[in-house]
N, C-alpha and C positions, 0 to 999 in steps of 0.2 A: 281699872285703868292703870297701866304700869307707870312707874316714876319716869322711865325714859320717854314715854309718849307725852307725859305732862311737861317735861323739860323741853322736848322738841316743839310742842305746840306753843309753849310760852315764848321761846326764842323766836321762832318763825313768825308768830303772831305779832310780837313787838316790832320786829324788823319790817314786816309788811305794813303795819300801821304807820310807822315812821316814813317809809318810802312813799306810801300813798299820800300822806300829807305833803311830802316834799314835792310831788308832782304839781301840786297847786301853788305851794309857797314859792318855789324857785322862780316863777315868772314875775314875782314882785320886785326882783332886783333889776329888771329892765326898765329903762326910762320910758315915759309915756303911759298911756292908759293900760290897766291890767288886761291881759289877754287870757280868757278862760281856755283851758285845754279843750281840744275837740278831737273827734274821730278816735283813732287808736290810742292816743295819749290819754284822753278822757276815760276811755274804757279801762285802760291799764290802771289809772289812779283809783277809779271806783272799785275795781276788782281787788286791788291791794287793800283798800280800806275794809271792804266787806269780808274778805278772807281773813285778814288780821283780826278783825272784831270777832268773827266766829271762833277763831282758834283761841282767843283769850276769854271767851264767854263760858258760863257754867256748862253749856252744851258739850264743850270739849272734854268734860270729865265724866260724861254719862256713857252708858253702855248701849248696845243695840244699834238702832239705825243712826242715832246721833254719833255714836262712835265710828261707824262706817263713813259717815259724812265727814267727820274730822280727819280720818285717814286720807280720804279723797282730796280734801283741801290741802293736806300736808304734802301729798304727792304732786299736786299741781302748783304748789307755792313757788318752786324754783322758776317755773315758766312765768308766772305772774310777776315775780320779783324782777326777772330779767327785763320784761317790757316796761315795768314801772320805773326801774332804774334808768333805762335808756331814755324814757320820756323826761326824766329829771336831768340827766347829764347833758342831753341835747340842748337844754336851755341854760346851761351853766356858763357858756361863753356867748359871744356876740350873736344876736339874732336880729334880722331885719324883717319887715313886713311889707309885702307888695299887695296893695289893694287893687283888685281887678274884677272882671266878670267872666263867668264861664260861658260856654256855648249857648246856654239857655237864658243868658242875661242876668243870672243871679249873682249878687255880690260875693266875692271870695277874698279871704285874707290869708295869703301864703306866707308862712313863717319859714325863713331860709337862712342858712349860713351865707356869709358874704366874704368876698376877697377883694382887696385893693391891689390891682395889678396894672403896671405901666400907666399910672395916673388915671385909671378908670375903675369903676365899681362893677364887679362881676358876681353872678350867682350861677349855680349849676342845677339842672333838673332834667328829667327825661324829656325828649323832644315832644312826645305825645302830651305831656302835661302842659308844656308851653302852648301847644296848639289848643288844648281844651280851654285854657284860660285866656286865649286870644291876646297874649302879651305883646305880640308884635303889630297888632292892628291899630294901635293908637296909644296915646300917653296913658301911663298908670301912675299911681301914687306910691312912692317909697317912703316908709317911715324908718328912720335910723337915728339912734340916740334920742328918741322921743320927738324928733322933728320930722314933719312931712314935707315932701317936695315932689314936684312933677318930674317924671323921667320918661324917656323913650327907650324901649328895649330893642337891641339889635342882636340877632341870634348868630352864633357861630357853631357849625357842625363839624368844623375841621378838627380831626382827632388830635393833631399836634397842639393846636391852640387850646382845646378843651383840656388836654392833659396838663398843660401849664397851669390852668386854673385849679385842677385837681391837686397838683403838687402844692400850690399856694394854700389851698384849704388844708392839706395834710400838715403843712408847717404851722398853720395858725391854730388848728383845732385839735386839742388833746383827744376828744371823743372820736374824731375821725381816725386818728392813729390807733386808738383802742379798738374801734370797730374793724379796721383793717387787720389788726393783729389776731382777732378771733375769727376772721373770715366773713364778717357781716358785710363789709364794704370791699370792693376791689380797689387795688392801688392804681389801676388803669381804667380810663373811661371806655365805654363801649360805643359802637356806632349809634346807639339809640340815645346817647347822652348829648345834651346841648348846653353850651355856655351862653349866657345872656349878659351883654354889656349894657349897663344902665347909665345913659347920658342925660344931663339936665335938659328939660324941654326948652325949645327956642334957641 
């Protein structure tokens, strides 16, 4: 095993381990009960921990199949790092939770960025996602700053209005500006994007 590979494995392994842990720890700074990562965020955190651990293990210094595995992990590490880093940064700023139910009646906890615009609370998501979780069919629970309250969602598909909320989110969230800069997010809403105004029940 070459010194260069040892050095690369050590560096990437340590970084992956740290970011993998950060995926889970970053959520502790939000008020309210701890929210375990789920879906792609959970997968990114686990993959970062496993890949980092393997790259720092004695296997990383062996030849043969173990050496090939280490090289494959090394090649995949930038992709793993990207998704784990995004899962961490997405939780760095304010996140709210909407408690709802999907079309099958199963409970769902939607973690979203939030914008205060014209004395109202707004979130953005694809219109199909709003339909899947039936957000407009009745009251839902919004948790913000660790406090829960009943809200009613009113949907706007008007692009001018949706883009106002997109701009508000751009101004508020560093991660959105970063994602727009690398082309991950668009600076303009698409016709499939919906803005939801969340008003107190009653």
